[in-house]
TORVODO-364212 format. One line per 5 residues: number of its first residue (from 1); their letters; for each residue x negated, y, z negated of N, C-alpha, C, O. Coordinates in Angstrom, 2 decimals, always signed. Layout:
# residues N
NUM> A> X:Y:Z:X:Y:Z:X:Y:Z:X:Y:Z ~ ... .
***
This chain:
# residues 83
1> XXXXX> +12.27:+11.55:+6.21:+12.94:+11.12:+5.00:+12.28:+11.81:+3.81:+11.07:+12.01:+3.80 ~ +13.07:+12.16:+2.83:+12.56:+12.78:+1.62:+11.72:+11.77:+0.85:+12.23:+10.75:+0.40 ~ +10.44:+12.05:+0.69:+9.53:+11.14:+0.01:+9.91:+10.88:-1.43:+9.55:+9.83:-1.97 ~ +10.61:+11.79:-2.07:+11.01:+11.60:-3.47:+11.97:+10.43:-3.62:+12.10:+9.88:-4.71 ~ +12.63:+10.05:-2.55:+13.59:+8.94:-2.61:+12.91:+7.58:-2.43:+13.56:+6.55:-2.59 .
6> XXXXX> +11.62:+7.56:-2.10:+10.92:+6.30:-1.83:+10.22:+5.78:-3.07:+9.61:+6.54:-3.82 ~ +10.32:+4.46:-3.29:+9.58:+3.81:-4.36:+8.40:+3.03:-3.83:+7.40:+2.84:-4.52 ~ +8.51:+2.56:-2.58:+7.48:+1.74:-1.98:+7.49:+1.94:-0.47:+8.55:+2.03:+0.16 ~ +6.30:+2.00:+0.11:+6.14:+2.00:+1.56:+5.18:+0.87:+1.89:+4.15:+0.72:+1.23 ~ +5.50:+0.08:+2.90:+4.62:-1.01:+3.33:+4.33:-0.84:+4.82:+5.23:-0.59:+5.62 .
11> XXXXX> +3.08:-0.98:+5.17:+2.65:-0.87:+6.56:+1.95:-2.17:+6.95:+1.17:-2.73:+6.18 ~ +2.23:-2.64:+8.15:+1.52:-3.76:+8.74:+0.63:-3.18:+9.82:+1.13:-2.60:+10.79 ~ -0.67:-3.31:+9.66:-1.58:-2.68:+10.61:-1.56:-3.37:+11.97:-1.29:-4.57:+12.09 ~ -1.84:-2.57:+12.96:-2.08:-3.07:+14.31:-3.36:-2.40:+14.77:-3.80:-1.42:+14.18 ~ -3.96:-2.91:+15.82:-5.19:-2.33:+16.32:-4.99:-0.85:+16.65:-5.86:-0.03:+16.35 .
16> XXXXX> -3.86:-0.51:+17.26:-3.64:+0.87:+17.69:-3.27:+1.83:+16.56:-3.49:+3.03:+16.68 ~ -2.71:+1.32:+15.45:-2.24:+2.20:+14.38:-3.04:+2.08:+13.09:-2.73:+2.75:+12.11 ~ -4.07:+1.24:+13.08:-4.80:+0.98:+11.84:-5.38:+2.25:+11.23:-5.30:+2.44:+10.01 ~ -5.96:+3.12:+12.03:-6.55:+4.35:+11.50:-5.49:+5.23:+10.84:-5.75:+5.81:+9.79 ~ -4.32:+5.33:+11.41:-3.24:+6.14:+10.83:-2.79:+5.56:+9.50:-2.55:+6.30:+8.55 .
21> XXXXX> -2.66:+4.22:+9.42:-2.21:+3.58:+8.18:-3.21:+3.79:+7.05:-2.82:+4.00:+5.90 ~ -4.49:+3.75:+7.38:-5.55:+3.86:+6.36:-5.96:+5.30:+6.07:-6.63:+5.55:+5.07 ~ -5.57:+6.24:+6.90:-6.01:+7.63:+6.70:-4.83:+8.59:+6.54:-4.51:+8.98:+5.41 ~ -4.20:+8.97:+7.62:-3.16:+9.99:+7.55:-2.01:+9.58:+6.63:-1.59:+10.35:+5.77 ~ -1.49:+8.38:+6.82:-0.35:+7.94:+6.01:-0.75:+7.77:+4.55:+0.02:+8.10:+3.65 .
26> XXXXX> -1.94:+7.26:+4.31:-2.42:+7.10:+2.94:-2.48:+8.45:+2.24:-2.09:+8.57:+1.08 ~ -2.97:+9.46:+2.93:-3.06:+10.80:+2.34:-1.68:+11.36:+2.00:-1.50:+11.97:+0.94 ~ -0.72:+11.17:+2.88:+0.63:+11.69:+2.66:+1.35:+10.92:+1.55:+1.88:+11.53:+0.62 ~ +1.37:+9.60:+1.63:+2.07:+8.79:+0.64:+1.44:+8.93:-0.74:+2.14:+8.88:-1.75 ~ +0.13:+9.11:-0.80:-0.58:+9.18:-2.07:-0.23:+10.37:-2.93:-0.66:+10.44:-4.09 .
31> XXXXX> +0.53:+11.29:-2.40:+0.95:+12.45:-3.17:+2.23:+12.19:-3.96:+2.50:+12.88:-4.95 ~ +3.03:+11.19:-3.52:+4.37:+11.07:-4.08:+4.91:+9.64:-4.23:+5.57:+9.35:-5.22 ~ +4.64:+8.76:-3.28:+5.24:+7.42:-3.29:+4.51:+6.55:-4.32:+3.29:+6.41:-4.26 ~ +5.25:+5.96:-5.29:+4.61:+5.18:-6.36:+3.74:+4.02:-5.89:+2.68:+3.77:-6.46 ~ +4.18:+3.30:-4.85:+3.43:+2.14:-4.38:+3.36:+2.16:-2.86:+4.37:+2.34:-2.18 .
36> XXXXX> +2.14:+1.98:-2.33:+1.92:+1.90:-0.88:+1.15:+0.62:-0.61:+0.02:+0.46:-1.08 ~ +1.75:-0.28:+0.16:+1.12:-1.54:+0.53:+0.64:-1.46:+1.97:+1.39:-1.07:+2.86 ~ -0.62:-1.82:+2.18:-1.15:-1.91:+3.54:-1.50:-3.37:+3.79:-2.42:-3.91:+3.19 ~ -0.75:-3.99:+4.69:-0.99:-5.38:+5.07:-1.88:-5.31:+6.29:-1.43:-5.02:+7.40 ~ -3.16:-5.58:+6.08:-4.17:-5.43:+7.13:-4.30:-6.75:+7.89:-4.97:-7.68:+7.44 .
41> XXXXX> -3.64:-6.82:+9.03:-3.62:-8.05:+9.82:-4.95:-8.34:+10.49:-5.23:-9.49:+10.84 ~ -5.79:-7.33:+10.68:-7.09:-7.54:+11.30:-8.11:-8.07:+10.27:-8.92:-8.94:+10.60 ~ -8.07:-7.55:+9.05:-9.02:-7.98:+8.01:-8.46:-9.07:+7.11:-9.15:-9.55:+6.21 ~ -7.20:-9.48:+7.34:-6.53:-10.56:+6.63:-6.53:-10.30:+5.12:-6.94:-11.16:+4.33 ~ -6.06:-9.11:+4.74:-5.97:-8.76:+3.33:-4.86:-7.74:+3.11:-4.39:-7.09:+4.05 .
46> XXXXX> -4.45:-7.62:+1.86:-3.40:-6.68:+1.49:-3.94:-5.77:+0.41:-4.57:-6.22:-0.55 ~ -3.70:-4.47:+0.57:-4.12:-3.50:-0.43:-2.89:-2.81:-1.00:-2.00:-2.38:-0.26 ~ -2.85:-2.73:-2.31:-1.78:-2.05:-3.02:-2.36:-0.78:-3.63:-3.21:-0.84:-4.52 ~ -1.90:+0.36:-3.15:-2.28:+1.65:-3.72:-1.18:+2.06:-4.69:+0.00:+1.88:-4.40 ~ -1.57:+2.61:-5.84:-0.56:+3.02:-6.81:-1.11:+4.16:-7.67:-2.28:+4.52:-7.59 .
51> XXXXX> -0.24:+4.70:-8.50:-0.57:+5.83:-9.37:-0.87:+7.08:-8.55:-2.00:+7.57:-8.55 ~ +0.15:+7.61:-7.83:-0.05:+8.80:-7.00:-0.36:+10.03:-7.85:+0.02:+10.11:-9.02 ~ -1.03:+10.98:-7.24:-1.37:+12.23:-7.90:-1.42:+13.34:-6.84:-1.32:+13.04:-5.65 ~ -1.57:+14.58:-7.25:-1.70:+15.66:-6.26:-2.93:+15.51:-5.36:-3.04:+16.19:-4.34 ~ -3.85:+14.62:-5.74:-5.06:+14.40:-4.95:-5.08:+13.03:-4.27:-6.10:+12.62:-3.73 .
56> XXXXX> -3.95:+12.32:-4.30:-3.86:+10.99:-3.69:-3.81:+9.90:-4.75:-3.76:+10.18:-5.95 ~ -3.82:+8.66:-4.30:-3.72:+7.53:-5.22:-4.96:+7.43:-6.11:-6.09:+7.64:-5.67 ~ -4.71:+7.11:-7.38:-5.80:+6.95:-8.33:-6.25:+5.50:-8.45:-7.33:+5.23:-8.97 ~ -5.42:+4.55:-7.99:-5.74:+3.13:-8.16:-5.42:+2.34:-6.90:-4.53:+2.69:-6.13 ~ -6.18:+1.26:-6.73:-5.92:+0.35:-5.61:-6.42:-1.04:-5.97:-7.38:-1.20:-6.72 .
61> XXXXX> -5.73:-2.03:-5.41:-6.11:-3.43:-5.58:-6.04:-4.09:-4.22:-5.05:-3.92:-3.50 ~ -7.07:-4.82:-3.85:-7.09:-5.52:-2.57:-7.29:-7.01:-2.81:-8.14:-7.41:-3.59 ~ -6.49:-7.83:-2.12:-6.64:-9.28:-2.17:-6.60:-9.83:-0.75:-6.03:-9.22:+0.15 ~ -7.23:-10.98:-0.57:-7.15:-11.69:+0.70:-5.81:-12.41:+0.78:-5.23:-12.76:-0.25 ~ -5.31:-12.64:+2.00:-4.10:-13.42:+2.15:-4.28:-14.74:+1.41:-5.34:-15.36:+1.49 .
66> XXXXX> -3.26:-15.17:+0.72:-3.30:-16.40:-0.05:-3.51:-16.17:-1.54:-3.23:-17.05:-2.35 ~ -4.00:-14.97:-1.91:-4.17:-14.63:-3.32:-2.95:-13.87:-3.81:-2.27:-13.20:-3.03 ~ -2.66:-13.97:-5.10:-1.55:-13.23:-5.69:-1.93:-11.76:-5.81:-3.07:-11.43:-6.14 ~ -0.97:-10.89:-5.54:-1.19:-9.44:-5.64:-0.22:-8.87:-6.66:+0.99:-8.99:-6.52 ~ -0.76:-8.26:-7.68:+0.06:-7.61:-8.71:+0.54:-6.26:-8.18:-0.27:-5.42:-7.78 .
71> XXXXX> +1.84:-6.06:-8.19:+2.46:-4.80:-7.78:+2.94:-4.12:-9.07:+3.83:-4.64:-9.74 ~ +2.36:-2.97:-9.41:+2.67:-2.32:-10.68:+4.04:-1.63:-10.69:+4.80:-1.70:-9.72 ~ +4.33:-0.96:-11.79:+5.58:-0.21:-11.96:+5.75:+0.75:-10.78:+4.76:+1.31:-10.30 ~ +6.93:+0.94:-10.32:+8.18:+0.59:-10.97:+8.67:-0.84:-10.68:+9.79:-1.19:-11.05 ~ +7.84:-1.65:-10.04:+8.25:-3.02:-9.69:+7.80:-4.04:-10.71:+8.59:-4.90:-11.11 .
76> XXXXX> +6.56:-3.98:-11.14:+6.06:-4.90:-12.16:+6.23:-6.36:-11.78:+6.78:-7.15:-12.55 ~ +5.75:-6.72:-10.60:+5.90:-8.10:-10.13:+4.59:-8.57:-9.48:+3.67:-7.78:-9.26 ~ +4.55:-9.84:-9.17:+3.42:-10.41:-8.45:+3.90:-10.88:-7.10:+4.90:-11.60:-7.00 ~ +3.20:-10.48:-6.06:+3.54:-10.81:-4.69:+2.74:-12.03:-4.25:+1.51:-12.02:-4.31 ~ +3.43:-13.08:-3.81:+2.77:-14.28:-3.28:+2.41:-13.99:-1.83:+3.30:-13.78:-1.00 .
81> XXX> +1.13:-13.99:-1.51:+0.70:-13.65:-0.15:+0.33:-14.88:+0.69:-0.22:-14.74:+1.78 ~ +0.63:-16.06:+0.18:+0.34:-17.28:+0.92:+1.30:-17.41:+2.09:+2.44:-16.95:+2.04 ~ +0.81:-18.05:+3.15:+1.66:-18.29:+4.32:+2.55:-19.46:+4.08:+3.34:-19.83:+4.95 .
***
């Protein structure tokens, strides 16, 4: 898919794919996709990467499940992560 058409990508980690979500995919998405969410099911936290650049994401915010997560532009919303 053309990355220019994406505004957000969200990944739910698994034991077998966790390295790809945190490394290869992060490197690729960080060049173009405005917001990349990694829902880390093993560490019970969510990370929001934003502000992409030619060198990858410039900003990130991590919260534990149950805490509010601010998702920046182009969404400008708060994600409720409580179960």
